[in-house]
C-alpha positions as a LaTeX table, in Angstrom:
\begin{tabular}{lrrr}
\hline
Residue & $x$ (\AA) & $y$ (\AA) & $z$ (\AA) \\
\hline
Unk1 & 80.10 & 89.81 & 85.39 \\
Unk2 & 81.17 & 86.15 & 85.39 \\
Unk3 & 83.90 & 84.53 & 88.06 \\
Unk4 & 86.12 & 84.19 & 85.19 \\
Unk5 & 86.08 & 87.52 & 83.70 \\
Unk6 & 86.77 & 89.24 & 87.18 \\
Unk7 & 89.67 & 87.28 & 87.60 \\
Unk8 & 90.87 & 87.61 & 84.30 \\
Unk9 & 90.39 & 91.53 & 85.06 \\
Unk10 & 91.73 & 91.74 & 88.53 \\
Unk11 & 94.93 & 89.85 & 87.23 \\
Unk12 & 95.33 & 92.61 & 84.64 \\
Unk13 & 94.76 & 95.28 & 87.23 \\
Unk14 & 97.19 & 93.69 & 89.40 \\
Unk15 & 99.69 & 93.28 & 87.02 \\
Unk16 & 98.96 & 97.30 & 85.56 \\
Unk17 & 99.81 & 98.22 & 89.11 \\
Unk18 & 102.94 & 96.54 & 89.48 \\
Unk19 & 104.39 & 97.61 & 86.35 \\
Unk20 & 103.36 & 100.87 & 87.17 \\
Unk21 & 104.59 & 100.77 & 90.53 \\
Unk22 & 108.09 & 99.20 & 89.44 \\
Unk23 & 108.37 & 102.16 & 86.90 \\
Unk24 & 107.44 & 104.95 & 89.46 \\
Unk25 & 110.00 & 103.29 & 92.10 \\
Unk26 & 112.98 & 103.42 & 89.26 \\
Unk27 & 112.26 & 107.07 & 88.76 \\
Unk28 & 112.36 & 107.78 & 92.42 \\
Unk29 & 115.15 & 105.83 & 93.11 \\
Unk30 & 117.22 & 107.51 & 90.63 \\
Unk31 & 118.09 & 109.48 & 93.37 \\
Unk32 & 120.12 & 107.25 & 95.37 \\
Unk33 & 121.79 & 106.37 & 91.80 \\
Unk34 & 120.15 & 102.85 & 92.40 \\
Unk35 & 117.47 & 100.45 & 90.46 \\
Unk36 & 114.37 & 98.63 & 91.80 \\
Unk37 & 115.94 & 95.42 & 91.02 \\
Unk38 & 119.17 & 96.64 & 92.98 \\
Unk39 & 117.26 & 98.16 & 95.91 \\
Unk40 & 115.62 & 94.18 & 96.16 \\
Unk41 & 118.94 & 92.82 & 95.60 \\
Unk42 & 120.71 & 95.14 & 98.48 \\
Unk43 & 117.74 & 94.58 & 100.70 \\
Unk44 & 118.15 & 90.62 & 100.15 \\
Unk45 & 121.47 & 90.90 & 101.27 \\
Unk46 & 120.86 & 93.22 & 104.00 \\
Unk47 & 118.94 & 90.85 & 105.67 \\
Unk48 & 120.28 & 87.45 & 105.00 \\
Unk49 & 123.70 & 88.50 & 104.41 \\
Unk50 & 126.21 & 86.32 & 103.92 \\
Unk51 & 124.62 & 84.31 & 101.13 \\
Unk52 & 125.69 & 83.06 & 98.08 \\
Unk53 & 124.88 & 83.71 & 94.72 \\
Unk54 & 122.59 & 81.15 & 94.12 \\
Unk55 & 120.30 & 81.71 & 97.90 \\
Unk56 & 120.43 & 85.25 & 96.84 \\
Unk57 & 118.80 & 84.24 & 92.85 \\
Unk58 & 115.99 & 82.68 & 94.61 \\
Unk59 & 114.93 & 85.53 & 96.57 \\
Unk60 & 114.81 & 87.86 & 93.93 \\
Unk61 & 113.61 & 88.10 & 90.58 \\
Unk62 & 116.87 & 88.11 & 88.18 \\
Unk63 & 117.61 & 85.68 & 86.05 \\
Unk64 & 121.28 & 83.65 & 86.44 \\
Unk65 & 122.77 & 85.87 & 83.82 \\
Unk66 & 121.22 & 88.87 & 85.28 \\
Unk67 & 122.18 & 88.41 & 88.59 \\
Unk68 & 126.23 & 88.03 & 87.50 \\
Unk69 & 126.05 & 91.32 & 85.83 \\
Unk70 & 124.12 & 93.11 & 88.63 \\
Unk71 & 126.87 & 91.53 & 91.40 \\
Unk72 & 129.45 & 92.72 & 89.24 \\
Unk73 & 127.87 & 96.35 & 88.69 \\
Unk74 & 127.17 & 96.49 & 92.60 \\
Unk75 & 130.88 & 95.28 & 93.87 \\
Unk76 & 132.21 & 97.65 & 91.20 \\
Unk77 & 130.31 & 100.53 & 92.14 \\
Unk78 & 131.53 & 99.60 & 95.95 \\
Unk79 & 127.89 & 98.41 & 97.05 \\
Unk80 & 128.83 & 94.88 & 97.88 \\
Unk81 & 131.96 & 92.38 & 98.97 \\
Unk82 & 132.09 & 89.01 & 98.07 \\
Unk83 & 134.46 & 86.84 & 100.21 \\
Unk84 & 135.77 & 83.26 & 99.73 \\
Unk85 & 135.97 & 81.12 & 102.59 \\
Unk86 & 137.26 & 77.56 & 101.24 \\
Unk87 & 135.18 & 76.55 & 98.27 \\
Unk88 & 132.01 & 79.03 & 99.52 \\
Unk89 & 132.03 & 82.29 & 98.00 \\
Unk90 & 129.59 & 84.47 & 99.82 \\
Unk91 & 127.94 & 88.17 & 99.31 \\
Unk92 & 127.82 & 91.05 & 102.03 \\
Unk93 & 126.92 & 94.64 & 102.16 \\
Unk94 & 129.99 & 97.00 & 102.23 \\
Unk95 & 129.65 & 99.87 & 104.33 \\
Unk96 & 128.45 & 102.08 & 101.16 \\
Unk97 & 125.80 & 99.45 & 101.04 \\
Unk98 & 124.66 & 100.10 & 104.31 \\
Unk99 & 124.99 & 103.53 & 103.86 \\
Unk100 & 123.00 & 103.65 & 100.68 \\
Unk101 & 120.38 & 101.44 & 102.47 \\
Unk102 & 120.54 & 103.72 & 105.46 \\
Unk103 & 119.13 & 106.47 & 103.27 \\
Unk104 & 117.06 & 104.91 & 100.47 \\
Unk105 & 114.88 & 102.21 & 102.51 \\
Unk106 & 112.92 & 104.39 & 104.50 \\
Unk107 & 112.11 & 106.95 & 101.54 \\
Unk108 & 111.54 & 103.33 & 99.20 \\
Unk109 & 109.00 & 102.22 & 101.87 \\
Unk110 & 107.41 & 105.96 & 102.77 \\
Unk111 & 106.79 & 106.49 & 99.07 \\
Unk112 & 105.62 & 102.95 & 98.24 \\
Unk113 & 103.11 & 103.19 & 101.44 \\
Unk114 & 101.84 & 106.31 & 100.33 \\
Unk115 & 99.98 & 104.20 & 97.21 \\
Unk116 & 97.92 & 102.57 & 99.77 \\
Unk117 & 97.83 & 105.09 & 102.34 \\
Unk118 & 96.42 & 107.72 & 100.52 \\
Unk119 & 93.92 & 105.57 & 98.82 \\
Unk120 & 92.30 & 103.16 & 101.29 \\
Unk121 & 91.58 & 103.12 & 104.82 \\
Unk122 & 93.51 & 101.02 & 107.13 \\
Unk123 & 91.48 & 98.49 & 107.25 \\
Unk124 & 90.87 & 98.69 & 103.64 \\
Unk125 & 94.91 & 97.90 & 103.80 \\
Unk126 & 94.38 & 95.06 & 105.99 \\
Unk127 & 91.68 & 93.29 & 104.28 \\
Unk128 & 94.26 & 94.28 & 100.81 \\
Unk129 & 96.94 & 92.34 & 102.28 \\
Unk130 & 94.93 & 89.51 & 103.91 \\
Unk131 & 93.66 & 89.08 & 100.33 \\
Unk132 & 96.72 & 89.27 & 98.72 \\
Unk133 & 98.73 & 86.96 & 100.47 \\
Unk134 & 95.62 & 84.05 & 100.48 \\
Unk135 & 96.39 & 84.52 & 96.72 \\
Unk136 & 99.70 & 84.28 & 96.87 \\
Unk137 & 99.70 & 80.97 & 99.08 \\
Unk138 & 97.25 & 79.69 & 96.50 \\
Unk139 & 99.61 & 80.27 & 93.87 \\
Unk140 & 102.70 & 78.58 & 95.91 \\
Unk141 & 101.45 & 75.26 & 94.96 \\
Unk142 & 99.88 & 75.72 & 91.76 \\
Unk143 & 100.16 & 73.42 & 88.76 \\
Unk144 & 99.99 & 74.59 & 85.18 \\
Unk145 & 97.35 & 73.03 & 83.43 \\
Unk146 & 97.92 & 70.70 & 80.87 \\
Unk147 & 97.48 & 72.06 & 77.22 \\
\hline
\end{tabular}
């Protein structure tokens, strides 16, 4: 098998795993009444709060319109609070948001970790992490090829 074919098959396998993992995570997180995207947004807010909507949008894979709708829903559900300090509007977790993350985060991390721990040795997991990090760093500066 040539390098081009192997690279294409590897990319497809990564895409399939990512999609499958997201679907399983959505199913898993339903018990906490949140989606994978909401979990990601809550985790980012928890880590970097207070932050603006624009700062948050840079950290997650949600469109600006999708972000506005999601934040409105998270605020309505009581997971976040929006504050305004003069012209700057920021987002922070509410106590309810902190409480759901305290429960959902360890459970979600254990669930996701099980994909690796049940299939790979510790050394294989380290190697996979190193390789994926290398690919990710290469993709950060990747330019689109001309048509």
